[in-house]
N, C-alpha and C positions, 0 to 999 in steps of 0.2 A: 690598834694602839695609836693614840693621838700623838702627833709628832712633837708638839711642844712639851708634853709631859715626859715623853721618852728622852728628849734632849735635856730637860732639867735633871732627870734622874742620873744620866751619864755625866753631866757637868758636876753635880754634887760629889759623885764618886771620884772624879779626877781632882777636884779641889781637896777632898779628904786625903788624897795621896800626895798633896803638896804642890799641885800645879797652880800657878797664878790664875786668877779668875778670868782674865782676858783669853789666856791660852786654853783654859778649860771650856770656855764658851766656843772658841774656834774649833777645837777637836770634837766636842760633842755635836756641834752643828754639822760638821762634815760627815760624821758617822751616820747621823740621822738623815742627812740629805742623800747619802748613798742609798739608804733603805727606801726613801721616798721615790727615788728613780728606778727602783727595782733591782739595785745592785747589792743584794744581801751579802754577797761574798766580801764586801768591803764596808759593811755597815756596823751596827752595834754588836754583831757577832764577833767582831775583832777585839772588843774592849777587854775581855778576859785575858786574851793573849798579851795585850799591852801591859795590863796591870801585873801579870806574872813577871814580866821582865823588870818592871819598876821595883817590885818587891824583892827581886833577887839582885838588885843593884847594877843591872846591865842596860838600863834605859833610864834617862833622867827626866823627872817631871818638871824640873826647873833648870834647863840647860843654860850655860853661859855661851851663847852663840857669839862668835867673834869673826872679824874680817882677817883673813890670812894674807891676801894680797888684793890690790885694787888698781884699776885704771879707769880712763874716761868712760869706756863702754863695757867693762867687765869687772868681775870680782870673783874671789873664792872665799866661801864661808866654811868655818869649822862648826859643826852642829852640836858638839859636846854630847853626842849620843842621846839627843832629845827625841821627842816624838817627831816623826817625819813630817807630819802635817804642819807643825809649828815651825820647824826649820825651813821647809820648802816655801811656806808662805812668806817668810821674811826674805828669802832669796828672790821670790817672784816680785815682791814689792820693791826690792832694790833694783831688779832688772827693769821694772817699769820706770822707776825714777831715772835710771841711766838712759833708757830709750827716749824719754822725754827730752833729754839734752842732746843725745847723739844719734837718735833714730833707731838704734838697736841697743839692747842690753842683754848681756849673757852672764849668768852667774853659776858657777860650779859650787857644789856642796860636798863636803866629806864628813865622815863620822856622824851619819844621820840614821834615822829609823825608817820603819815601814811607812809609806806615804798614804796608803788607803786609796781613795778614788782620785787619780791624777787630774781628771778633767776639771774638778772643782778648783784646783790650784791654777790651771791654765786659764780658767774663766775670769780670774781676777784682773786680767789685762783688758777685758772687753769694754769696761766703762771708760777706759782711757783711749778708746778707738785704736786699740792695738791687738795684734794677734799674739796669743800666749802659747808657749810650747813647754812641755815638761818631759824629760827622759830620766828614768831611774834604773839602776840595777837592783837585783833582788837576790835572795838566797839561792844557792846553786841547786836547781831542781830539774835541769834539762841537760841531757847529754849532747855533745856535738854530733852532727849528722854522721852516722856510721858507727858511733860509739854506744856504750851502755852506762858509763859512769857520769853522774851529774856534775857538770863543771860550770855551766852558765845558769843565770836566772832566766825567767821568761821576760824579763826586762821591758816593762811596758813603756808606752809613750802616749802623750795626749797633746792635742792641738785644738784650740778654740778660736773661732773666727767671728768677729762682731757682725751683726746683721740688723739693719733697721726694721725690716719687715719680715715677719715669720720667726720661727725658732732659730736660736743660735746653732751654728754648725759646730759640733763637738765630737772629735774622734778621741776615744779613750780605749786603748786595747793592749793586752799582753801579746807577746809574740809566740805563745804556745797555742796549741789547737783549741784549748779551753783555759779559762782562768783557773789557776790552781785552787783558788777559793771554792770553786765548784766541787773539787775533789775533797777538800777539807770538810765542806758541809755534808757531802755524801757519807764520808767516814763517820762524822758525828751522828748522822741519822741511821747508820748501818744500812745504807742503800748502795746498790751497785752503780758503777759509772758506765758510760757508753764505751763500746769497743772502739779502739782507735785513738783513745785519749792518752793512754799511758802504757808503760812497760813496768814489770816488776824488777826486783833487784838483780834478777838473772838475765834481764833483757828480753823477757817473754811478754807478749801482749796480755793484759789483765783487765778485768772489769771489777776487781776487788779494790775498793777505794783505799783501804788500809795498806794493801800491798803497793798500790800506786804511790802513796806518800813515802814509801821506803825505796821506791824505784825512780823512774824518770818520767816526767810529762813530755809529750811529743810536741815538736815545734809546729806552728802553723806553716802551711805551704812547703813542708818538707825541708829540703836543704836551704831554701830561701829564708825561711823563718829562723833557722840556725844562724845564717850569715847576718841577718838583721840584728839578732840578739848579741852576736859578737861585737858588731859595730856599736850597739847601745852601751855595752860594758866598756868599750874603749872610751866613749864620750863621757859616760857618767861615773865610771870607776877609775880607769887608768889616768885620764886627763885631769881629773879633779883632785887626785891624791887620796881617793877613798879606797876601801877594800874592793877587790874584784875577784871574779871567778870563785874558786874554792875557799878563798879567804873571807868571803862574806858570811856572817853568822846565819844560823838556821832559825827561822821563825817557827816552822812546822816541819818535822817534829822539833820541839823547842830545844835549843842548845843554850842553856843558861850559864855557860862558863865564860861567855864573852859577849860584848855588844854586837849588834848587827853590822855596824860600820858601813852602812850603805852610802852610795853616792848618787847625786842628781845633777842634771844640767838643765837649767831653766832659761828660756829666752823670751824676750818681748820685742815685737817689731812694731814701730810706729807707722801705721799705714800712710798717714799724710806725708811722710818723708819720701815715700816711693811713688805715690800717685794721689791726686786729690781725692778726699774722702767720698764726695758725691759720685765721682767717676768709678771709684772702687765698688761702691754699692750697686751702681747700675750694671757693671760688668759681672759682679757676683750674682745678682739676681738673674742675669741672662744665662749664666752657666747653670745655676740651680734649676731654672725653668726648663732648660734642655734635659736635665737629668730627670726631673719630676714628671715631665709631660710626655715621656717616651711611651711607646706601646708596651703594654703589660705582657709578660710571659703567661702562657696557659697555666691557670690555677693560681696566679698571683693575686693577692688582695690589694697590692699597691706598691709604689716605690717610695722608700723612706730615706731621708737624709740622715747622716750620722747624728745621733742625739735626739732625733725626732720622737722615736718611740719612748725614750726615757722621759721626755717632757710630757708626753701623754700619760704615762704611768704616774708621774709625779702629781698631775692634776687629779687623777683618780684617788690616789692615796691621801692627798690633802683632805678630800671629802670623806672618804670611807675609813681612813686610818691605815696604819702600817701593819700588815700581817707578820707576826713573829712566829717562827718555828718553836715547838715545845722545848727543844734542847736549848735554844737561845734564851727563852724565858727562864728556864732553870738556871742557866749560867748567870743571867742578870740578877735573879733572886739571890744566888749565892754571893755575888759581889755586893749586893745591897746589905746582906747580913754581915759580911766581913767589914764593911766600911760604915755601918750604921746609917744607911740611907733607906728610908721606907719606900716600898713599892706601892704608892697610892694610886695605882692605875690597874 
Protein backbone atom coordinates (compact mmCIF):
# COMPACT_ATOMS: atom_id res chain seq x y z
CA UNK A 1 0.00 0.00 0.00
CA UNK A 2 1.47 3.34 -1.07
CA UNK A 3 1.92 5.67 1.90
CA UNK A 4 0.51 8.86 0.38
CA UNK A 5 -2.65 7.17 -0.87
CA UNK A 6 -3.24 5.60 2.53
CA UNK A 7 -2.66 8.92 4.25
CA UNK A 8 -5.12 10.69 1.93
CA UNK A 9 -7.77 8.04 2.61
CA UNK A 10 -7.42 8.41 6.39
CA UNK A 11 -7.35 12.20 6.15
CA UNK A 12 -10.61 12.30 4.20
CA UNK A 13 -12.34 10.07 6.76
CA UNK A 14 -11.18 12.32 9.60
CA UNK A 15 -12.37 15.41 7.74
CA UNK A 16 -15.77 13.77 7.10
CA UNK A 17 -16.02 13.26 10.86
CA UNK A 18 -15.60 17.01 11.40
CA UNK A 19 -11.88 17.29 12.06
CA UNK A 20 -10.22 20.49 10.74
CA UNK A 21 -8.02 19.86 7.70
CA UNK A 22 -4.73 20.68 9.44
CA UNK A 23 -5.48 18.32 12.30
CA UNK A 24 -6.66 15.60 9.91
CA UNK A 25 -3.40 15.95 7.99
CA UNK A 26 -1.47 15.65 11.25
CA UNK A 27 -3.31 12.58 12.60
CA UNK A 28 -3.40 10.70 9.29
CA UNK A 29 0.28 11.45 8.77
CA UNK A 30 1.22 10.11 12.19
CA UNK A 31 -0.82 6.92 11.74
CA UNK A 32 0.77 6.19 8.38
CA UNK A 33 4.23 7.11 9.66
CA UNK A 34 3.85 4.52 12.42
CA UNK A 35 3.06 1.91 9.77
CA UNK A 36 6.03 3.00 7.68
CA UNK A 37 8.31 2.36 10.63
CA UNK A 38 6.86 -1.08 11.20
CA UNK A 39 4.78 -0.12 14.24
CA UNK A 40 1.46 -1.50 12.98
CA UNK A 41 0.09 -1.53 16.52
CA UNK A 42 -0.09 2.27 16.41
CA UNK A 43 -0.79 2.78 12.73
CA UNK A 44 -3.97 2.92 10.64
CA UNK A 45 -5.30 -0.14 12.49
CA UNK A 46 -6.21 2.33 15.27
CA UNK A 47 -8.40 4.54 13.09
CA UNK A 48 -11.57 2.49 13.57
CA UNK A 49 -11.20 2.63 17.36
CA UNK A 50 -10.85 6.39 17.24
CA UNK A 51 -13.84 6.88 14.97
CA UNK A 52 -16.01 4.71 17.21
CA UNK A 53 -15.26 7.03 20.10
CA UNK A 54 -16.01 10.12 18.01
CA UNK A 55 -19.33 8.63 16.87
CA UNK A 56 -20.30 7.94 20.48
CA UNK A 57 -19.46 11.47 21.63
CA UNK A 58 -16.60 10.52 23.96
CA UNK A 59 -13.80 11.93 21.77
CA UNK A 60 -13.82 15.28 20.02
CA UNK A 61 -12.81 15.72 16.39
CA UNK A 62 -12.60 19.48 16.95
CA UNK A 63 -11.52 20.05 20.57
CA UNK A 64 -11.24 23.45 22.21
CA UNK A 65 -7.77 23.05 23.72
CA UNK A 66 -7.11 25.68 26.37
CA UNK A 67 -4.37 26.75 28.76
CA UNK A 68 -5.27 26.00 32.39
CA UNK A 69 -2.20 27.53 33.99
CA UNK A 70 1.10 28.86 32.68
CA UNK A 71 4.51 30.07 33.78
CA UNK A 72 7.78 31.03 32.04
CA UNK A 73 8.92 27.42 31.58
CA UNK A 74 5.72 25.42 32.12
CA UNK A 75 2.05 25.15 31.33
CA UNK A 76 -0.92 22.84 31.72
CA UNK A 77 -3.35 22.30 28.85
CA UNK A 78 -6.89 20.92 28.89
CA UNK A 79 -7.30 18.82 25.75
CA UNK A 80 -11.13 18.82 25.74
CA UNK A 81 -11.02 15.06 25.02
CA UNK A 82 -9.54 15.54 21.58
CA UNK A 83 -7.35 13.14 19.64
CA UNK A 84 -4.19 12.63 21.67
CA UNK A 85 -1.97 13.32 18.67
CA UNK A 86 -3.53 16.75 18.14
CA UNK A 87 -3.43 17.75 21.79
CA UNK A 88 0.08 16.46 22.50
CA UNK A 89 1.55 18.15 19.43
CA UNK A 90 0.17 21.48 20.64
CA UNK A 91 1.70 20.75 24.03
CA UNK A 92 5.09 19.89 22.53
CA UNK A 93 5.08 22.98 20.33
CA UNK A 94 4.38 25.09 23.41
CA UNK A 95 7.16 23.31 25.33
CA UNK A 96 9.56 24.05 22.46
CA UNK A 97 8.56 27.70 22.49
CA UNK A 98 9.18 27.94 26.23
CA UNK A 99 12.47 26.06 26.00
CA UNK A 100 13.63 28.56 23.41
CA UNK A 101 13.26 31.28 26.03
CA UNK A 102 14.03 29.47 29.28
CA UNK A 103 16.18 26.53 28.20
CA UNK A 104 13.55 24.01 29.23
CA UNK A 105 9.82 23.74 28.58
CA UNK A 106 7.49 21.38 30.44
CA UNK A 107 3.82 21.09 29.54
CA UNK A 108 1.27 18.89 31.25
CA UNK A 109 -1.93 17.78 29.54
CA UNK A 110 -5.25 16.62 30.98
CA UNK A 111 -8.45 15.35 29.30
CA UNK A 112 -6.69 13.96 26.25
CA UNK A 113 -6.93 10.83 24.11
CA UNK A 114 -4.70 8.00 22.94
CA UNK A 115 -1.38 9.32 21.62
CA UNK A 116 -0.42 6.67 19.10
CA UNK A 117 3.34 6.59 18.45
CA UNK A 118 4.88 8.87 21.08
CA UNK A 119 8.25 9.09 19.35
CA UNK A 120 6.74 11.10 16.49
CA UNK A 121 5.70 13.77 18.98
CA UNK A 122 9.07 13.81 20.73
CA UNK A 123 10.78 14.23 17.35
CA UNK A 124 9.17 17.64 16.83
CA UNK A 125 11.88 19.09 19.09
CA UNK A 126 14.76 17.86 16.92
CA UNK A 127 14.78 20.61 14.30
CA UNK A 128 15.09 23.15 17.14
CA UNK A 129 18.27 21.46 18.41
CA UNK A 130 16.34 20.22 21.41
CA UNK A 131 15.76 16.90 23.10
CA UNK A 132 12.08 15.98 23.18
CA UNK A 133 10.43 13.73 25.76
CA UNK A 134 6.85 12.50 26.07
CA UNK A 135 5.27 10.53 28.91
CA UNK A 136 1.65 9.38 28.90
CA UNK A 137 -0.65 7.27 30.99
CA UNK A 138 -3.00 4.78 29.35
CA UNK A 139 -6.03 2.66 30.09
CA UNK A 140 -5.60 0.39 33.15
CA UNK A 141 -4.30 -2.86 31.64
CA UNK A 142 -1.53 -3.86 34.04
CA UNK A 143 -1.76 -5.13 37.60
CA UNK A 144 0.68 -3.91 40.24
CA UNK A 145 3.47 -6.41 40.91
CA UNK A 146 2.01 -9.21 43.01
CA UNK A 147 -1.61 -8.36 42.11
CA UNK A 148 -4.09 -9.55 39.50
CA UNK A 149 -6.44 -6.59 39.00
CA UNK A 150 -5.41 -4.06 36.31
CA UNK A 151 -4.85 -0.67 37.94
CA UNK A 152 -2.09 0.94 35.86
CA UNK A 153 -1.53 1.52 32.19
CA UNK A 154 1.63 0.34 30.49
CA UNK A 155 2.33 4.09 30.42
CA UNK A 156 4.80 4.58 27.54
CA UNK A 157 7.50 7.19 27.21
CA UNK A 158 9.57 8.47 24.32
CA UNK A 159 12.77 10.46 24.02
CA UNK A 160 14.27 11.83 20.81
CA UNK A 161 17.85 13.14 20.55
CA UNK A 162 19.02 15.25 17.59
CA UNK A 163 22.02 13.94 15.70
CA UNK A 164 23.86 15.60 12.84
CA UNK A 165 25.41 12.41 11.45
CA UNK A 166 23.49 9.16 11.30
CA UNK A 167 19.96 8.26 12.29
CA UNK A 168 18.24 10.09 15.12
CA UNK A 169 18.25 8.30 18.46
CA UNK A 170 14.59 7.65 19.33
CA UNK A 171 13.46 5.62 22.31
CA UNK A 172 9.72 4.85 22.23
CA UNK A 173 8.53 2.10 24.53
CA UNK A 174 5.72 0.93 26.73
CA UNK A 175 6.47 -0.36 30.20
CA UNK A 176 4.79 -3.72 29.62
CA UNK A 177 6.69 -6.75 28.36
CA UNK A 178 5.06 -6.14 24.98
CA UNK A 179 2.96 -3.32 23.56
CA UNK A 180 -0.69 -4.12 24.19
CA UNK A 181 -1.30 -3.32 20.56
CA UNK A 182 0.42 -6.61 19.72
CA UNK A 183 -2.20 -8.44 21.78
CA UNK A 184 -5.00 -6.44 20.16
CA UNK A 185 -3.74 -7.36 16.68
CA UNK A 186 -3.37 -11.01 17.68
CA UNK A 187 -6.96 -11.06 18.97
CA UNK A 188 -8.18 -9.48 15.73
CA UNK A 189 -6.33 -12.12 13.71
CA UNK A 190 -7.39 -14.99 16.05
CA UNK A 191 -3.73 -15.73 16.71
CA UNK A 192 -2.13 -16.83 20.00
CA UNK A 193 0.28 -14.62 21.90
CA UNK A 194 3.62 -15.61 23.37
CA UNK A 195 3.75 -17.20 26.80
CA UNK A 196 4.85 -14.72 29.43
CA UNK A 197 3.05 -11.74 27.91
CA UNK A 198 -0.16 -11.72 29.93
CA UNK A 199 -2.44 -13.24 32.56
CA UNK A 200 -6.15 -13.95 32.21
CA UNK A 201 -8.80 -12.47 34.51
CA UNK A 202 -8.07 -15.16 37.10
CA UNK A 203 -4.38 -14.30 37.24
CA UNK A 204 -3.34 -17.37 35.26
CA UNK A 205 -0.78 -17.31 32.42
CA UNK A 206 -2.47 -17.33 29.01
CA UNK A 207 -1.56 -17.43 25.35
CA UNK A 208 -5.16 -16.61 24.30
CA UNK A 209 -5.17 -13.01 23.08
CA UNK A 210 -8.87 -12.48 23.83
CA UNK A 211 -8.39 -13.73 27.40
CA UNK A 212 -5.36 -11.49 27.78
CA UNK A 213 -7.38 -8.41 26.82
CA UNK A 214 -9.75 -9.19 29.68
CA UNK A 215 -6.88 -9.86 32.08
CA UNK A 216 -3.59 -8.06 32.59
CA UNK A 217 -0.50 -7.55 30.49
CA UNK A 218 2.73 -8.19 32.41
CA UNK A 219 5.25 -5.40 33.10
CA UNK A 220 8.68 -5.33 31.53
CA UNK A 221 11.48 -6.24 33.95
CA UNK A 222 9.04 -7.50 36.56
CA UNK A 223 8.71 -5.28 39.60
CA UNK A 224 10.92 -2.61 38.01
CA UNK A 225 8.52 -2.11 35.11
CA UNK A 226 5.63 -1.85 37.55
CA UNK A 227 7.50 0.82 39.55
CA UNK A 228 8.31 2.81 36.41
CA UNK A 229 4.67 2.65 35.31
CA UNK A 230 3.57 3.98 38.69
CA UNK A 231 5.99 6.90 38.37
CA UNK A 232 4.75 7.63 34.84
CA UNK A 233 1.15 7.80 36.10
CA UNK A 234 2.20 10.17 38.87
CA UNK A 235 3.84 12.49 36.32
CA UNK A 236 1.32 12.21 33.47
CA UNK A 237 -1.85 11.63 35.48
CA UNK A 238 -1.67 12.88 39.07
CA UNK A 239 0.54 15.93 38.46
CA UNK A 240 -1.34 17.18 35.38
CA UNK A 241 -4.86 16.93 36.79
CA UNK A 242 -5.73 14.12 34.35
CA UNK A 243 -7.43 10.84 35.15
CA UNK A 244 -5.16 8.20 36.62
CA UNK A 245 -5.16 4.52 37.51
CA UNK A 246 -8.58 2.89 37.28
CA UNK A 247 -10.23 6.21 36.39
CA UNK A 248 -8.69 6.33 32.90
CA UNK A 249 -11.19 5.18 30.27
CA UNK A 250 -10.76 1.88 28.44
CA UNK A 251 -9.80 1.93 24.76
CA UNK A 252 -9.79 -1.87 24.35
CA UNK A 253 -12.18 -3.40 25.22
CA UNK A 254 -13.99 -0.14 24.42
CA UNK A 255 -15.83 1.65 27.21
CA UNK A 256 -17.95 4.16 25.33
CA UNK A 257 -19.63 5.50 28.46
CA UNK A 258 -16.93 8.10 29.16
CA UNK A 259 -13.90 9.81 27.61
CA UNK A 260 -10.44 8.31 28.03
CA UNK A 261 -9.29 11.32 30.08
CA UNK A 262 -5.62 10.51 29.55
CA UNK A 263 -2.76 12.72 30.71
CA UNK A 264 0.62 13.52 29.23
CA UNK A 265 3.78 15.29 30.28
CA UNK A 266 5.97 16.65 27.47
CA UNK A 267 9.40 18.22 27.82
CA UNK A 268 11.76 20.07 25.53
CA UNK A 269 15.39 20.69 26.48
CA UNK A 270 17.45 23.29 24.59
CA UNK A 271 20.82 21.59 24.24
CA UNK A 272 22.70 24.84 23.67
CA UNK A 273 21.74 26.09 27.14
CA UNK A 274 23.50 23.10 28.72
CA UNK A 275 26.52 22.65 26.46
CA UNK A 276 27.64 24.09 23.09
CA UNK A 277 25.86 22.32 20.23
CA UNK A 278 29.06 21.20 18.49
CA UNK A 279 30.50 19.82 21.71
CA UNK A 280 27.29 17.92 22.39
CA UNK A 281 27.42 16.33 18.96
CA UNK A 282 31.05 15.31 19.42
CA UNK A 283 30.34 13.76 22.80
CA UNK A 284 27.20 12.06 21.51
CA UNK A 285 29.05 10.48 18.58
CA UNK A 286 31.81 9.32 20.92
CA UNK A 287 29.27 7.54 23.11
CA UNK A 288 27.37 6.04 20.19
CA UNK A 289 30.63 4.88 18.65
CA UNK A 290 31.49 3.01 21.85
CA UNK A 291 28.08 1.36 21.74
CA UNK A 292 28.07 0.46 18.04
CA UNK A 293 31.66 -0.68 17.73
CA UNK A 294 31.70 -3.15 20.60
CA UNK A 295 32.36 -6.84 20.06
CA UNK A 296 29.28 -8.74 18.88
CA UNK A 297 27.79 -11.53 20.91
CA UNK A 298 27.77 -15.00 19.36
CA UNK A 299 25.00 -15.19 16.77
CA UNK A 300 24.36 -11.43 16.76
CA UNK A 301 23.88 -9.72 13.42
CA UNK A 302 24.77 -6.29 14.76
CA UNK A 303 24.28 -3.68 17.46
CA UNK A 304 21.42 -1.29 16.78
CA UNK A 305 20.73 2.08 18.32
CA UNK A 306 17.16 2.87 19.43
CA UNK A 307 15.22 3.90 16.34
CA UNK A 308 17.75 2.53 13.86
CA UNK A 309 15.79 -0.51 12.73
CA UNK A 310 12.62 1.56 12.44
CA UNK A 311 14.46 3.94 10.10
CA UNK A 312 15.64 1.01 7.98
CA UNK A 313 12.11 -0.40 7.81
CA UNK A 314 10.79 3.02 6.82
CA UNK A 315 13.18 3.21 3.87
CA UNK A 316 12.05 -0.24 2.69
CA UNK A 317 8.35 0.52 2.97
CA UNK A 318 8.63 3.84 1.20
CA UNK A 319 9.88 1.86 -1.81
CA UNK A 320 7.85 -1.34 -1.53
CA UNK A 321 4.71 0.00 0.12
CA UNK A 322 3.05 -0.64 3.47
CA UNK A 323 1.81 -4.22 4.05
CA UNK A 324 -1.65 -4.17 5.59
CA UNK A 325 -3.22 -7.15 7.32
CA UNK A 326 -6.46 -8.41 5.82
CA UNK A 327 -8.41 -7.45 8.95
CA UNK A 328 -7.04 -3.90 8.78
CA UNK A 329 -8.02 -3.63 5.11
CA UNK A 330 -11.52 -4.80 5.94
CA UNK A 331 -11.81 -2.26 8.74
CA UNK A 332 -10.65 0.55 6.46
CA UNK A 333 -13.10 -0.61 3.78
CA UNK A 334 -15.91 -0.44 6.33
CA UNK A 335 -14.86 3.07 7.38
CA UNK A 336 -14.71 4.16 3.76
CA UNK A 337 -18.26 2.93 3.15
CA UNK A 338 -19.50 4.60 6.34
CA UNK A 339 -18.00 7.99 5.51
CA UNK A 340 -18.33 7.86 1.72
CA UNK A 341 -14.61 7.77 1.00
CA UNK A 342 -13.55 5.61 -1.93
CA UNK A 343 -10.74 3.10 -1.52
CA UNK A 344 -8.99 3.89 -4.80
CA UNK A 345 -5.96 1.78 -3.94
